[in-house]
C-alpha angles and dihedrals in degrees: 000000000000094000089048092048093048091049091048092050088055094046099252143081130262089244091057089050092047090230129142134173087271088067094057126088116189119200138171091246147328094286091057090050092049089049091053092047092051091047091053100044106030138059128205107277096028120131120224118195116208131178116262123264091041140166096282092197090067090051087056092049092050092047090052086060094050094260120137118223130206124192114205121194123245134220135180091291096051130253114012101236091186088067092061093073 
C-alpha cells in the first residue's frame, strides 16, 4: 500500500516507477535511517568526508559506529579539495 500511495501522489503507478515493497525501508525517523545507512556502508575506522557545513547529527551517528568524519569547506566551485590535506 505504501508504494501504491507514493506512486499515486506522484501521478503514476508503482509499475511505471518499477517499485515494489522490497524497495521500501520504513524507519521511526531520519536518524534511524541514517544509522542503518552508516551500518550498511561503513566499517569502524572508515573516514567519511562531508561538505561543511554538514548535518551534524549524521556525524554523531557515524562516530557512534566508530567511523571518523571529516567536514571539508565548500566554495563556489564545490568541495575545497585543498582542505583535505
